[in-house]
C-alpha positions in Angstrom: 149.2 188.9 225.2 149.5 187.6 221.5 146.7 186.8 217.8 145.5 184.4 219.4 143.9 185.7 222.8 141.3 187.7 220.8 137.3 186.5 220.0 135.6 188.1 217.6 131.8 187.5 216.2 131.9 186.1 212.6 129.2 187.5 210.5 126.6 185.6 211.0 127.2 187.1 214.9 128.9 184.2 216.3 131.8 184.3 218.2 135.0 183.4 216.9 138.0 182.5 219.1 141.1 183.4 217.0 143.1 180.7 218.4 141.3 178.5 216.0 143.5 180.3 213.5 146.8 178.6 215.3 149.4 177.4 212.9 148.3 179.1 210.3 149.4 182.6 208.4 146.8 185.0 209.0 145.7 188.0 206.9 144.3 190.0 208.6 141.9 193.3 206.9 139.1 195.9 207.7 137.0 196.1 204.7 134.1 198.2 203.5 131.5 197.3 200.8 131.4 200.6 199.3 134.6 202.0 199.0 137.6 202.6 195.5 139.5 199.8 197.4 136.1 196.9 197.6 137.3 195.5 194.4 140.4 194.1 196.6 138.2 191.6 197.4 138.6 189.9 193.6 142.4 189.1 194.3 141.6 188.7 198.1 139.2 185.8 197.2 141.9 184.1 194.6 144.8 184.1 196.9 142.0 182.4 199.5 140.9 179.8 197.1 145.4 179.6 195.5 146.9 179.0 198.7 144.1 177.8 202.2 145.2 174.5 201.5 149.1 175.0 202.3 147.6 177.4 206.1 146.3 181.3 204.7 143.1 181.9 206.3 142.3 186.1 205.3 139.6 187.3 207.4 137.6 190.2 206.5 136.6 192.7 209.0 133.7 195.7 207.4 134.4 198.8 208.5 132.3 201.7 208.6 134.6 204.7 209.9 135.9 205.9 206.7 133.6 208.3 205.4 130.8 205.6 206.0 132.0 203.4 202.8 129.8 199.8 205.2 126.8 200.9 206.3 124.7 198.4 205.9 123.6 194.9 208.2 125.5 192.0 208.1 123.7 190.5 205.9 124.2 192.6 204.0 128.1 192.7 203.7 127.9 189.1 203.2 125.5 188.9 200.7 127.4 191.9 199.0 131.3 190.3 199.0 129.2 187.1 198.1 127.1 188.0 195.2 129.8 190.6 193.6 133.4 188.8 194.5 132.8 185.1 196.0 133.7 186.0 198.8 134.6 182.7 200.9 137.0 183.7 203.2 135.8 184.1 206.8 134.0 187.8 207.5 132.9 189.0 210.8 130.5 191.7 212.5 131.4 195.7 211.3 133.6 196.8 214.1 135.8 200.1 214.7 139.1 199.4 214.1 139.9 203.7 215.5 138.7 205.2 218.9 137.6 204.6 221.4 135.3 202.0 220.8 138.3 200.3 218.7 138.0 196.4 218.5 140.4 195.1 220.7 142.8 193.2 218.0 143.0 196.0 216.3 144.0 198.1 219.0 146.4 195.3 219.6 147.5 194.8 215.2 148.1 199.2 215.6 150.0 198.6 218.7 152.2 195.6 216.9 152.6 196.7 213.9 153.6 200.4 213.4 152.0 202.9 210.8 155.1 203.5 208.2 153.8 205.7 206.0 152.3 206.3 202.6 154.1 206.5 199.5 152.1 210.1 198.5 154.0 209.2 194.7 151.3 207.1 194.5 148.2 209.0 192.9 145.6 207.4 194.9 147.5 207.6 198.2 147.5 211.8 197.8 144.1 211.9 197.1 143.8 209.5 200.2 146.2 211.9 202.7 144.0 214.8 201.0 141.0 213.7 202.4 142.2 212.2 205.8 143.9 215.5 206.6 140.9 217.3 205.8 138.3 215.1 206.7 139.7 212.8 209.3 142.4 214.4 210.7 143.1 212.4 214.0 143.1 209.4 211.6 146.9 210.8 210.7 147.9 210.7 214.4 149.5 207.5 215.6 148.9 203.8 214.0 145.9 204.8 213.2 144.5 202.5 210.9 144.4 205.2 207.9 141.1 203.5 205.5 139.8 200.9 204.3 142.3 197.8 203.3 144.3 198.1 205.4 146.6 194.1 205.8 148.2 193.2 208.6 150.1 190.0 208.3 150.3 187.3 210.4 153.2 184.1 211.1 151.4 180.4 211.9 153.3 181.4 215.2 150.8 184.5 215.6 153.9 186.5 215.1 152.4 190.2 212.9 155.1 190.1 210.0 154.2 193.0 208.0 151.5 196.1 208.0 150.0 197.0 204.0 148.7 200.1 203.5 145.6 200.1 201.5 147.1 201.4 198.2 148.9 197.6 198.1 147.8 195.3 196.5 146.4 192.3 197.6 148.8 189.7 194.8 152.1 192.2 195.8 151.0 190.0 199.0 152.0 186.6 197.0 155.6 186.9 197.7 155.1 187.0 201.6 152.8 184.9 202.3 154.8 182.3 200.3 157.8 183.0 202.5 155.7 181.9 205.6 153.5 179.4 204.5 
């Protein structure tokens, strides 16, 4: 099994095979429109514009599992991302990333890119850690996605080369992306 074995419905409801992204560098992100990390859309779009011609694709997967921060319809999400951040990278239908209903792609990502911890010296991560322990203790176990805007970097051969937690700024991914382009 590889990253290319999966299908997902795009934001317009059309089934898409990830096989179409063979030979591309992928950044796969679970997103949300009403999250403290939502402004990351801006830098994600800038990175996409700068590197898409060199083979980068960013795939955004809206998720409502964390504090109901993606409550709307696919059309609401699409409109929000376009109007507020000019997002042009591919967006997909809202999915679950944890639990029994987690999308198979995210099960695969979590199995192949383990959680390595939160840097609790980062003030946002301290707050996130408290919220997780209080409201979502099941997301503090194993390789669960901890919050929105967890990023997975995949090389041109479909290998997951990195997992970057929510507080990791997209612009700090540039050296990692450039090493794969």
